[in-house]
N, C-alpha and C positions, 0 to 999 in steps of 0.2 A: 828347128834349125837354130833359133836364137838361144833357146834353153841349153841345148847340147853344146853350142859354142862357148857359152858362159861357163858351163860345168867343166869344160876341158881347158879353160883359161885363155881361149882364143877370142878376143873381143874386137879385133881390127875389122872395120867395115860394118859393125853392128849398128852404128849410129844411123844408118839408113832405115833401120827397122824399129827404132825407138820412137814412140809417139811424142814424147816430150822434146825431142830434138828438132830444132828448126830446120835441120838439113835432111830430115827423114822423108821417105816416100809416103809413109803412113800419115804424116802430118799434112802433106800436100793433098792426099786423097781425102782426108777429113775436111780440109779447107774447101775443096771442090764440092763436097757434100753439103756443107753449110751454105756455100754460095747458091747452089741449086735449091736448097730449102728456102733461102731468102727470096729467090725469084718465085718460088711456088706460093709462098704466103702473100706476096704482092699480087700475083694473079688471082688467088682465091679471094683476096679482099674485095675484088670488084663485084662479087655476087651480093655483097651486103650494102644496102642503100635505103632501107625502109625506116623503121622506128629508131628510137634512141639507142637501144641495145645493138642494133645492126650497125648504126653509125660508129659506135664505140668499137665494135669488132673490126670494122673496116679500117679505122685509123690505127688501132693496135696492131693489126696485121701489116699495114704499110710500114709503120715505125719499126716493127720487129724485122721485117724483110730488109729494109734499108740498113738497119743496124747490123744484121748478119752479113750482108754483102760488104758493107764498109769494113767490118772486122776482118773479113778475108782479104780484102784489097790492102788495107792498112797493114795487116800482119805480113803480107807478102812484100810490102815496101819497107818493112822493118821499123815502122812508126809504132812502137809498142805502147806508149801511153794512150794514144788515140785508139788503138786496138782494144785496150783494156776498158776504156770508156764505152766503146760501142758494144763490147761484150756484156758490160753491166746493164746497159739499156736492153740488150737482147734477153738477159737473164731475168729482168723484171717484166718485160712485156710478154714473154712467152707463157709463163704460168698464168698470168692474169687473163690473157686471151684464151687459153685453154679452158679455164674455169668459166669464163663468160660464154664460150662456145658450147660448153656442156649445158649451161642454163638455157641458151638459145635453142639447142636441139631438144632439150626436155620440154620446152614450151611448144615446139613444133609438133611433138608427138601427142599432145593433148587433144 
């Protein structure tokens, strides 16, 4: 639909479907997804409580979840600088937590 509309020169109303537009339904759906992902990692963090690696995982998951939820809320409120800061925190904690989780799971398999 979007492609055909653009090719025919009709662009009115397409901003609802462009992910980069703050007024799009797709941007809203993406935000809802990130909000639920933030809640998920906060809930998952509660299973880690043992050794040093597990404590690191717990706090990385909590920080990642809070940053994700904060980014969604702040973005919805239009506070873009704070949104960008929370997204930077999310972008740092997510890969670090993923690598540490891989190490943790490989140790559990031994």
